[in-house]
ROTORTOR-718540 format. One record per residue (C-alpha): residue in three letters; x, y, z. Coordinates in steps of 0.2 Angstrom, whole numbers, padded with zeros to 4 digits, always signed. Layout:
<sites>
ALAXYZ;...
</sites>
This chain:
<sites>
UNK-0296+0028-0348;UNK-0290+0010-0352;UNK-0273+0002-0349;UNK-0261-0010-0341;UNK-0242-0010-0341;UNK-0235-0005-0358;UNK-0220-0015-0362;UNK-0210-0012-0378;UNK-0213-0026-0391;UNK-0196-0033-0395;UNK-0197-0040-0413;UNK-0196-0059-0413;UNK-0193-0062-0431;UNK-0177-0052-0435;UNK-0172-0064-0448;UNK-0188-0063-0458;UNK-0182-0063-0476;UNK-0195-0052-0484;UNK-0197-0040-0469;UNK-0192-0022-0471;UNK-0185-0012-0455;UNK-0186+0006-0459;UNK-0171+0009-0448;UNK-0161+0000-0462;UNK-0170+0009-0476;UNK-0158+0023-0477;UNK-0144+0012-0483;UNK-0145+0002-0499;UNK-0158+0001-0513;UNK-0176-0001-0510;UNK-0182-0019-0511;UNK-0199-0027-0510;UNK-0205-0032-0493;UNK-0220-0041-0486;UNK-0219-0032-0470;UNK-0213-0015-0463;UNK-0209-0009-0446;UNK-0206+0008-0440;UNK-0193+0003-0428;UNK-0184-0014-0425;UNK-0190-0028-0437;UNK-0207-0035-0440;UNK-0212-0049-0428;UNK-0219-0060-0440;UNK-0209-0068-0454;UNK-0214-0068-0473;UNK-0221-0086-0472;UNK-0232-0083-0456;UNK-0249-0091-0457;UNK-0259-0080-0444;UNK-0257-0067-0430;UNK-0254-0075-0413;UNK-0270-0067-0406;UNK-0281-0075-0420;UNK-0288-0092-0420;UNK-0288-0099-0438;UNK-0298-0114-0433;UNK-0312-0104-0425;UNK-0329-0108-0432;UNK-0335-0096-0446;UNK-0354-0096-0443;UNK-0367-0088-0432;UNK-0373-0070-0428;UNK-0365-0058-0416;UNK-0378-0046-0408;UNK-0370-0030-0403;UNK-0376-0014-0396;UNK-0371+0005-0398;UNK-0354+0007-0405;UNK-0343+0023-0402;UNK-0357+0029-0390;UNK-0368+0033-0405;UNK-0387+0032-0401;UNK-0392+0033-0420;UNK-0384+0034-0437;UNK-0389+0044-0452;UNK-0374+0040-0464;UNK-0366+0025-0473;UNK-0351+0035-0477;UNK-0338+0036-0463;UNK-0327+0048-0471;UNK-0338+0064-0470;UNK-0338+0078-0458;UNK-0356+0079-0456;UNK-0368+0065-0451;UNK-0366+0050-0439;UNK-0359+0035-0448;UNK-0367+0017-0446;UNK-0359+0008-0432;UNK-0341+0001-0436;UNK-0344+0003-0455;UNK-0327+0009-0458;UNK-0319-0007-0450;UNK-0331-0019-0458;UNK-0333-0013-0475;UNK-0316-0004-0480;UNK-0300-0013-0480;UNK-0283-0004-0481;UNK-0268-0006-0491;UNK-0259-0016-0477;UNK-0264-0022-0460;UNK-0257-0016-0443;UNK-0253-0030-0431;UNK-0260-0028-0413;UNK-0245-0035-0404;UNK-0231-0024-0410;UNK-0227-0005-0408;UNK-0230-0001-0427;UNK-0229-0015-0440;UNK-0239-0018-0456;UNK-0242-0034-0466;UNK-0250-0038-0483;UNK-0268-0035-0486;UNK-0274-0026-0502;UNK-0255-0023-0506;UNK-0245-0039-0506;UNK-0228-0030-0504;UNK-0220-0013-0503;UNK-0204-0005-0508;UNK-0198+0009-0497;UNK-0186+0021-0505;UNK-0168+0021-0496;UNK-0171+0039-0491;UNK-0189+0037-0485;UNK-0195+0049-0498;UNK-0207+0037-0506;UNK-0215+0020-0504;UNK-0221+0009-0519;UNK-0235-0003-0515;UNK-0239-0018-0526;UNK-0257-0023-0526;UNK-0262-0041-0525;UNK-0269-0046-0542;UNK-0283-0056-0532;UNK-0289-0040-0523;UNK-0307-0037-0527;UNK-0321-0024-0522;UNK-0337-0030-0515;UNK-0345-0029-0533;UNK-0332-0041-0540;UNK-0321-0028-0549;UNK-0302-0029-0547;UNK-0294-0016-0536;UNK-0282-0006-0546;UNK-0268+0007-0543;UNK-0280+0020-0550;UNK-0293+0015-0537;UNK-0280+0018-0523;UNK-0276+0035-0530;UNK-0294+0039-0532;UNK-0297+0035-0513;UNK-0282+0045-0508;UNK-0287+0060-0518;UNK-0305+0059-0512;UNK-0301+0058-0494;UNK-0288+0072-0494;UNK-0301+0084-0504;UNK-0312+0096-0496;UNK-0327+0084-0498;UNK-0320+0073-0485;UNK-0318+0076-0466;UNK-0302+0086-0463;UNK-0297+0072-0451;UNK-0291+0061-0466;UNK-0282+0076-0474;UNK-0273+0078-0457;UNK-0270+0059-0456;UNK-0262+0058-0473;UNK-0254+0075-0473;UNK-0236+0068-0475;UNK-0241+0061-0492;UNK-0238+0074-0506;UNK-0245+0064-0520;UNK-0249+0047-0527;UNK-0243+0041-0544;UNK-0250+0026-0553;UNK-0236+0016-0561;UNK-0246+0002-0569;UNK-0262-0006-0565;UNK-0255-0015-0550;UNK-0242-0003-0544;UNK-0244+0014-0535;UNK-0231+0025-0528;UNK-0233+0037-0513;UNK-0222+0052-0513;UNK-0219+0060-0496;UNK-0217+0078-0491;UNK-0203+0074-0480;UNK-0193+0059-0474;UNK-0202+0051-0459;UNK-0201+0034-0452;UNK-0220+0032-0450;UNK-0224+0039-0468;UNK-0224+0022-0477;UNK-0235+0015-0463;UNK-0247+0030-0464;UNK-0248+0026-0483;UNK-0252+0008-0479;UNK-0267+0014-0468;UNK-0276+0021-0483;UNK-0294+0014-0484;UNK-0299+0009-0502;UNK-0316+0011-0510;UNK-0322+0011-0528;UNK-0326+0026-0539;UNK-0342+0017-0544;UNK-0348+0020-0526;UNK-0352+0038-0532;UNK-0360+0033-0549;UNK-0378+0033-0552;UNK-0387+0021-0563;UNK-0389+0035-0577;UNK-0370+0037-0577;UNK-0369+0054-0567;UNK-0359+0056-0552;UNK-0364+0060-0534;UNK-0353+0073-0525;UNK-0343+0063-0512;UNK-0349+0075-0498;UNK-0367+0071-0503;UNK-0364+0052-0503;UNK-0371+0048-0487;UNK-0385+0035-0490;UNK-0378+0025-0504;UNK-0371+0008-0498;UNK-0353+0008-0501;UNK-0344-0002-0515;UNK-0329-0006-0504;UNK-0315-0018-0501;UNK-0319-0025-0484;UNK-0326-0042-0477;UNK-0344-0037-0475;UNK-0359-0031-0485;UNK-0375-0022-0478;UNK-0389-0035-0477;UNK-0403-0024-0471;UNK-0406-0008-0461;UNK-0421-0004-0449;UNK-0423+0015-0447;UNK-0408+0023-0439;UNK-0407+0011-0424;UNK-0402-0005-0432;UNK-0391-0011-0446;UNK-0386-0029-0451;UNK-0370-0033-0459;UNK-0367-0050-0468;UNK-0350-0057-0472;UNK-0346-0057-0491;UNK-0345-0075-0496;UNK-0334-0070-0510;UNK-0322-0060-0499;UNK-0306-0062-0508;UNK-0294-0059-0493;UNK-0302-0072-0481;UNK-0287-0084-0482;UNK-0273-0071-0481;UNK-0262-0073-0466;UNK-0268-0055-0460;UNK-0286-0061-0461;UNK-0285-0079-0455;UNK-0295-0081-0439;UNK-0303-0064-0442;UNK-0321-0059-0445;UNK-0329-0076-0440;UNK-0347-0071-0438;UNK-0358-0074-0453;UNK-0369-0059-0447;UNK-0366-0044-0436;UNK-0381-0035-0429;UNK-0381-0018-0421;UNK-0396-0012-0411;UNK-0394+0006-0405;UNK-0401+0012-0388;UNK-0404+0029-0382;UNK-0395+0027-0365;UNK-0382+0016-0356;UNK-0394+0009-0344;UNK-0406+0002-0357;UNK-0391-0006-0366;UNK-0385-0015-0350;UNK-0403-0021-0346;UNK-0405-0027-0364;UNK-0389-0037-0363;UNK-0393-0044-0346;UNK-0410-0050-0354;UNK-0400-0059-0367;UNK-0403-0047-0382;UNK-0384-0044-0385;UNK-0369-0056-0385;UNK-0356-0044-0379;UNK-0356-0028-0368;UNK-0341-0017-0365;UNK-0343-0007-0349;UNK-0336+0010-0345;UNK-0345+0014-0329;UNK-0336+0008-0313;UNK-0352+0009-0303;UNK-0361-0002-0316;UNK-0347-0015-0316;UNK-0346-0016-0297;UNK-0365-0017-0294;UNK-0376-0020-0309;UNK-0368-0036-0317;UNK-0379-0048-0307;UNK-0395-0058-0310;UNK-0401-0075-0315;UNK-0392-0075-0331;UNK-0375-0073-0322;UNK-0380-0085-0309;UNK-0385-0099-0322;UNK-0369-0097-0332;UNK-0377-0089-0348;UNK-0367-0073-0345;UNK-0350-0069-0339;UNK-0340-0054-0334;UNK-0321-0052-0335;UNK-0307-0039-0334;UNK-0295-0040-0349;UNK-0277-0032-0349;UNK-0274-0019-0363;UNK-0261-0005-0366;UNK-0257+0009-0368;UNK-0268+0021-0358;UNK-0280+0032-0368;UNK-0280+0050-0362;UNK-0296+0056-0355;UNK-0298+0073-0349;UNK-0310+0088-0348;UNK-0305+0099-0363;UNK-0303+0118-0360;UNK-0307+0128-0376;UNK-0293+0141-0377;UNK-0301+0149-0391;UNK-0312+0158-0378;UNK-0304+0173-0371;UNK-0307+0169-0353;UNK-0297+0153-0355;UNK-0282+0160-0364;UNK-0272+0163-0347;UNK-0263+0147-0341;UNK-0266+0152-0323;UNK-0285+0151-0326;UNK-0283+0134-0334;UNK-0272+0129-0319;UNK-0286+0135-0307;UNK-0299+0125-0316;UNK-0288+0109-0314;UNK-0286+0112-0296;UNK-0305+0111-0293;UNK-0306+0093-0299;UNK-0307+0081-0284;UNK-0302+0065-0292;UNK-0298+0056-0276;UNK-0315+0059-0269;UNK-0323+0053-0285;UNK-0313+0037-0286;UNK-0316+0033-0268;UNK-0335+0037-0267;UNK-0341+0033-0285;UNK-0328+0023-0294;UNK-0325+0009-0281;UNK-0306+0012-0283;UNK-0306+0005-0301;UNK-0297+0020-0309;UNK-0280+0027-0309;UNK-0277+0046-0311;UNK-0269+0051-0327;UNK-0253+0060-0325;UNK-0246+0061-0343;UNK-0253+0062-0361;UNK-0243+0045-0364;UNK-0247+0037-0347;UNK-0240+0020-0343;UNK-0229+0019-0359;UNK-0210+0023-0362;UNK-0216+0040-0370;UNK-0222+0048-0353;UNK-0211+0061-0345;UNK-0204+0057-0328;UNK-0192+0066-0316;UNK-0181+0080-0322;UNK-0179+0084-0340;UNK-0164+0075-0348;UNK-0150+0085-0357;UNK-0158+0079-0373;UNK-0175+0086-0368;UNK-0168+0102-0362;UNK-0159+0104-0379;UNK-0177+0104-0387;UNK-0185+0115-0374;UNK-0172+0128-0371;UNK-0175+0139-0386;UNK-0193+0142-0380;UNK-0189+0145-0362;UNK-0196+0162-0362;UNK-0213+0157-0368;UNK-0215+0142-0356;UNK-0220+0140-0338;UNK-0204+0138-0328;UNK-0212+0121-0321;UNK-0208+0113-0338;UNK-0189+0114-0334;UNK-0192+0106-0317;UNK-0197+0089-0311;UNK-0212+0082-0320;UNK-0228+0090-0312;UNK-0238+0082-0299;UNK-0256+0083-0301;UNK-0266+0091-0286;UNK-0274+0078-0275;UNK-0285+0079-0259;UNK-0277+0065-0249;UNK-0273+0070-0232;UNK-0264+0082-0228;UNK-0271+0089-0244;UNK-0289+0094-0246;UNK-0300+0101-0259;UNK-0302+0117-0249;UNK-0283+0119-0250;UNK-0283+0117-0269;UNK-0297+0129-0271;UNK-0287+0142-0261;UNK-0273+0140-0273;UNK-0285+0141-0287;UNK-0292+0157-0280;UNK-0275+0165-0279;UNK-0271+0160-0297;UNK-0287+0167-0303;UNK-0283+0184-0294;UNK-0266+0184-0302;UNK-0275+0182-0319;UNK-0286+0197-0315;UNK-0302+0188-0309;UNK-0309+0193-0292;UNK-0325+0189-0283;UNK-0337+0203-0281;UNK-0356+0206-0283;UNK-0359+0188-0281;UNK-0348+0181-0295;UNK-0330+0179-0300;UNK-0327+0194-0312;UNK-0313+0202-0323;UNK-0308+0220-0323;UNK-0323+0224-0335;UNK-0335+0216-0323;UNK-0339+0201-0334;UNK-0343+0185-0324;UNK-0333+0169-0327;UNK-0345+0157-0334;UNK-0342+0139-0340;UNK-0354+0128-0349;UNK-0349+0110-0349;UNK-0357+0100-0363;UNK-0359+0081-0364;UNK-0369+0068-0373;UNK-0367+0054-0361;UNK-0380+0054-0346;UNK-0368+0044-0334;UNK-0356+0058-0335;UNK-0367+0070-0324;UNK-0360+0060-0308;UNK-0343+0067-0313;UNK-0347+0084-0319;UNK-0360+0090-0306;UNK-0348+0089-0291;UNK-0335+0098-0302;UNK-0347+0112-0306;UNK-0351+0113-0287;UNK-0332+0115-0284;UNK-0331+0129-0297;UNK-0346+0137-0289;UNK-0336+0139-0273;UNK-0323+0150-0283;UNK-0338+0161-0289;UNK-0338+0153-0307;UNK-0355+0151-0314;UNK-0353+0133-0321;UNK-0367+0122-0327;UNK-0369+0105-0337;UNK-0378+0104-0353;UNK-0383+0087-0359;UNK-0386+0086-0378;UNK-0389+0071-0390;UNK-0374+0064-0399;UNK-0377+0071-0416;UNK-0378+0089-0409;UNK-0363+0086-0398;UNK-0353+0080-0412;UNK-0358+0096-0422;UNK-0353+0107-0408;UNK-0336+0100-0405;UNK-0332+0099-0423;UNK-0335+0118-0424;UNK-0327+0121-0407;UNK-0343+0128-0400;UNK-0341+0124-0382;UNK-0332+0129-0366;UNK-0327+0112-0359;UNK-0331+0094-0362;UNK-0324+0077-0358;UNK-0315+0069-0372;UNK-0305+0053-0374;UNK-0289+0053-0386;UNK-0287+0036-0392;UNK-0270+0028-0388;UNK-0257+0024-0400;UNK-0243+0012-0398;UNK-0231+0024-0406;UNK-0235+0043-0406;UNK-0233+0051-0423;UNK-0245+0059-0436;UNK-0260+0060-0425;UNK-0251+0073-0414;UNK-0252+0085-0429;UNK-0271+0084-0429;UNK-0273+0084-0411;UNK-0261+0098-0405;UNK-0254+0106-0421;UNK-0257+0124-0424;UNK-0264+0122-0441;UNK-0277+0110-0435;UNK-0283+0123-0422;UNK-0293+0132-0434;UNK-0298+0117-0445;UNK-0316+0113-0443;UNK-0318+0094-0438;UNK-0300+0092-0432;UNK-0295+0084-0416;UNK-0286+0100-0409;UNK-0301+0103-0398;UNK-0292+0113-0385;UNK-0286+0125-0399;UNK-0267+0123-0395;UNK-0257+0136-0405;UNK-0239+0135-0399;UNK-0223+0135-0409;UNK-0214+0124-0397;UNK-0228+0111-0398;UNK-0226+0112-0417;UNK-0207+0110-0416;UNK-0209+0095-0404;UNK-0222+0086-0414;UNK-0210+0088-0429;UNK-0196+0081-0418;UNK-0207+0066-0414;UNK-0211+0063-0433;UNK-0192+0064-0437;UNK-0185+0053-0423;UNK-0173+0040-0430;UNK-0173+0029-0415;UNK-0184+0025-0401;UNK-0172+0035-0389;UNK-0175+0050-0400;UNK-0193+0047-0400;UNK-0194+0045-0381;UNK-0184+0062-0379;UNK-0196+0071-0391;UNK-0212+0064-0383;UNK-0205+0067-0365;UNK-0202+0086-0369;UNK-0219+0087-0378;UNK-0228+0079-0363;UNK-0220+0092-0351;UNK-0226+0106-0361;UNK-0244+0100-0364;UNK-0246+0095-0345;UNK-0240+0112-0338;UNK-0250+0122-0350;UNK-0266+0114-0343;UNK-0275+0112-0360;UNK-0287+0100-0351;UNK-0291+0093-0334;UNK-0283+0076-0333;UNK-0296+0063-0327;UNK-0292+0044-0326;UNK-0290+0028-0334;UNK-0295+0010-0330;UNK-0281-0002-0330;UNK-0291-0016-0338;UNK-0305-0017-0351;UNK-0322-0023-0343;UNK-0331-0035-0355;UNK-0346-0045-0351;UNK-0352-0058-0364;UNK-0363-0074-0367;UNK-0353-0090-0363;UNK-0358-0096-0380;UNK-0346-0083-0387;UNK-0328-0089-0388;UNK-0311-0080-0391;UNK-0293-0084-0395;UNK-0282-0091-0382;UNK-0270-0076-0384;UNK-0276-0058-0382;UNK-0268-0044-0392;UNK-0258-0031-0383;UNK-0267-0015-0390;UNK-0285-0015-0395;UNK-0302-0007-0395;UNK-0312-0019-0385;UNK-0327-0018-0396;UNK-0317-0021-0412;UNK-0308-0035-0403;UNK-0324-0044-0400;UNK-0331-0040-0418;UNK-0315-0044-0427;UNK-0308-0060-0418;UNK-0321-0067-0406;UNK-0333-0081-0413;UNK-0348-0092-0408;UNK-0343-0108-0400;UNK-0346-0124-0410;UNK-0364-0130-0407;UNK-0369-0115-0397;UNK-0387-0109-0401;UNK-0388-0094-0413;UNK-0403-0083-0408;UNK-0404-0077-0426;UNK-0409-0095-0432;UNK-0422-0095-0418;UNK-0431-0081-0426;UNK-0423-0067-0416;UNK-0422-0049-0422;UNK-0406-0052-0432;UNK-0414-0066-0442;UNK-0419-0056-0457;UNK-0411-0064-0472;UNK-0412-0051-0486;UNK-0402-0049-0501;UNK-0385-0041-0497;UNK-0384-0023-0502;UNK-0368-0019-0512;
</sites>
């Protein structure tokens, strides 16, 4: 639910000598490049010193006290690659580097990190990465091509979460050429394949080794501190509610251009709270340095008090793009939700306009596309190019796909919720559901029931009015709040009727669509295809997205996909906030330039810093002052 205007990033360094534009990769021989871009040219030249949104002169000291990350209320794993368990907050970002680093102010470009350069084959069937000889794991061992292959083989094995197998599905195999050279062979020629390979996190095989030389199975490797490649080590843990990371003083990549101005805090402390309200009160009392707010009511009414008045705390809106898609998922694996008319009726019962006016202080905008506020969102009538992709599937699609882009139901005068519910009632009747004996029932007399699960207490304000509207249709709907661990288990196993979910935004749609909406992912436990989408046309359009050879082709494919997904009503679109809402202590600084696309928590953790001379609570004996030996 975050976003501002999404403008295309036009590459500024087209003359970069060592940059590789994949559009030109089809012609000529492969040559080593220090940067690759999916479209156009990389923004930064080969001799760039730092990203524009990083401050290379920022202090490298102090402690950042943070709270819950990714809404987790506790953690029980130090392995972020497993399907089971809740990983320690932000451990993947802080402890695991990737082959290359994506920039946050371009559509899709990567720059050197573990790999210092890459050769992309002219036909895009492979990419060869050259590992920086200086690259080291946290235990001091050099990072080799064999370690890269081990990481890939492990993450794509049944022992890791299927999300990673889906992420790297385009990679057919990894071949070790020599100790510092590794080649990724691709199943098909796709423009984003070399960048997907560059996203591979790297960790040491020794992580799974016991002192006696035996090996722990990777899916059992949950409580052993990683031997990884990132900037931080685990300093200490306090039960499942606190973890302290300490910056590795021997981190080899600290002065790379992709790391200069990044990871400025000596220590990062996470204290996890059971609910959002306690988090906020702890922040207002000074127990945390940064707080990201996702509640409009909280932002409008609760960010007050003496520490805001005396200048210790500040709140600000920050622009970001593109929009993340938030909606109430409908599990089409359940027989009662297989009919698109039923799903359409469920969407009609959602009164966004009343909620935004009465509860959200007008801070949100209704989502109308899976790619909202970006060039990839469908608008108006389908273009001839879109129709060429859609026409072969006309018989299996709602006729609305071929008309103007759908307008979501609203309750602004002269429209009303009552009118929308009348339309919903008619759709349900057409689908064989009629009200009798006190409930909406099918021909077999079975009542329509809907259980909406959620693990965030604040969502009851949104869900309860919705269940009341469903009740007016005769649907027996109720909310069930559960803890985050059980919630994750249930959605991983598709054990739910409906639930609110946020699909994180991407600057360029691509491989993530396979795991979110591809047919194969619908039956894969732990995948992101939570609605259970199984449609040949969706698979075909995702394939067109991945094979697009230009931005125009990509826009055509995403527009067509957007029309299908929206008109199939796989979820009830909710809303997004056009800005990130972040409050922070005024002792915390940030670079003058903000990135275009970012996760607010990671932006603060990765690029903010403690201002020179600012007091550090850790040194004053606070909760984060434990200085124990770092755990490797």
